[in-house]
VMD Tcl script that draws the C-alpha trace (Angstrom):
set ca {
  {-10.51 -4.49 -0.11}
  {-8.66 -1.49 1.34}
  {-10.32 -2.10 4.69}
  {-9.03 -5.66 4.79}
  {-5.57 -4.51 3.77}
  {-5.74 -1.90 6.53}
  {-6.76 -4.61 9.01}
  {-3.85 -6.86 8.02}
  {-1.37 -3.99 8.19}
  {-2.80 -3.09 11.60}
  {-2.27 -6.67 12.78}
  {1.27 -6.68 11.39}
  {1.96 -3.43 13.25}
  {0.86 -5.09 16.48}
  {3.61 -7.66 16.00}
  {6.33 -5.12 15.24}
  {8.55 -3.18 17.61}
  {6.16 -0.22 17.28}
  {3.14 -2.15 18.57}
  {2.02 0.80 20.72}
  {0.84 2.84 17.73}
  {-0.70 0.48 15.12}
  {-3.57 2.88 14.44}
  {-0.92 5.37 13.32}
  {1.36 2.98 11.42}
  {-1.25 1.03 9.44}
  {-2.52 4.06 7.46}
  {1.07 5.15 6.82}
  {1.93 1.72 5.40}
  {-1.31 1.61 3.40}
  {-0.85 5.10 1.94}
  {2.77 4.30 1.12}
  {1.83 1.07 -0.67}
  {-0.91 2.73 -2.69}
  {1.33 5.65 -3.67}
  {4.10 3.24 -4.69}
  {1.60 1.34 -6.85}
  {0.43 4.55 -8.53}
  {4.03 5.64 -9.16}
  {4.86 2.24 -10.69}
  {1.78 2.30 -12.93}
  {2.61 5.83 -14.07}
  {6.22 4.83 -14.82}
  {5.14 1.74 -16.75}
  {2.60 3.64 -18.83}
  {5.18 6.31 -19.65}
  {7.78 3.69 -20.65}
  {5.41 2.12 -23.15}
  {4.54 5.59 -24.45}
  {0.86 5.84 -23.49}
  {1.10 8.84 -21.17}
  {3.88 11.13 -19.95}
  {5.30 10.34 -16.50}
  {3.14 12.14 -13.95}
  {5.97 12.78 -11.51}
  {8.83 14.11 -13.64}
  {10.24 16.00 -10.65}
  {11.26 13.83 -7.67}
  {9.66 16.35 -5.32}
  {6.29 15.77 -7.02}
  {6.40 12.05 -6.25}
  {7.36 12.68 -2.63}
  {4.66 15.29 -2.16}
  {2.11 12.97 -3.79}
  {3.07 10.11 -1.46}
  {2.96 12.40 1.58}
  {-0.47 13.76 0.65}
  {-1.81 10.26 0.03}
  {-0.49 9.10 3.41}
  {-2.10 12.08 5.15}
  {-5.42 11.42 3.39}
  {-5.25 7.76 4.40}
  {-4.53 8.73 8.00}
  {-7.48 11.12 8.02}
  {-9.76 8.53 6.42}
  {-8.95 5.78 8.93}
  {-9.78 7.77 12.03}
  {-11.02 6.20 15.26}
  {-14.66 6.03 14.13}
  {-13.66 4.21 10.96}
  {-10.93 1.80 12.04}
  {-12.69 0.41 15.14}
  {-15.57 -1.17 13.12}
  {-13.02 -2.59 10.66}
  {-11.14 -4.28 13.49}
  {-14.37 -5.71 14.87}
  {-15.55 -6.90 11.45}
  {-12.40 -8.79 10.52}
  {-11.50 -10.09 13.97}
  {-14.17 -12.76 13.48}
  {-12.33 -14.49 10.64}
  {-11.47 -18.16 11.04}
  {-7.94 -19.50 11.25}
  {-8.09 -20.69 7.64}
  {-9.33 -17.29 6.41}
  {-6.64 -15.56 8.48}
  {-3.84 -17.63 6.96}
  {-5.22 -17.15 3.45}
  {-5.47 -13.39 4.03}
  {-1.93 -13.23 5.39}
  {-0.59 -14.99 2.30}
  {-2.51 -12.73 -0.08}
  {-1.40 -9.54 1.69}
  {2.22 -10.74 1.87}
  {2.17 -11.50 -1.86}
  {0.65 -8.08 -2.59}
  {3.37 -6.30 -0.62}
  {6.17 -8.37 -2.19}
  {4.82 -7.90 -5.72}
  {4.36 -4.16 -5.13}
  {8.02 -3.72 -4.30}
  {9.32 -6.11 -6.94}
  {7.38 -4.17 -9.58}
  {9.38 -1.07 -8.70}
  {12.54 -2.84 -9.87}
  {10.86 -4.49 -12.85}
  {9.63 -1.15 -14.17}
  {13.00 0.47 -13.51}
  {14.76 -2.10 -15.72}
  {11.93 -2.52 -18.25}
  {12.92 -1.76 -21.84}
  {9.94 -1.56 -24.20}
  {12.07 -2.18 -27.29}
  {13.03 -5.62 -25.94}
  {9.49 -7.01 -26.27}
}
mol new
graphics top color blue
foreach p $ca { graphics top sphere $p radius 0.5 }
foreach p [lrange $ca 0 end-1] q [lrange $ca 1 end] { graphics top cylinder $p $q radius 0.2 }
display resetview
């Protein structure tokens, strides 16, 4: 699942203005998305009272996101991302379109959830 998301983010990077460095941008985007999802989940769980917020200091959240991005960049090194590109480059046009829609929805939902959790009031349920 993460490999396919990496592949789609790599392909999106190829179509951006920074198309010269997609092997650098894709893990940054992936690590950023994953860290945003973890921050949102932590915020939601703290708002409903299950656990305390893991990142009470804003520096903690930034450091966590930075570390996760660095780990993602180290994980998707040249020996790991080349086979992923080869594996998924064989997908059909129908699979490619379906994958693009799913990844676009994932990215949109990830960022919309940030705002939903920010305005979520548990007493209003």
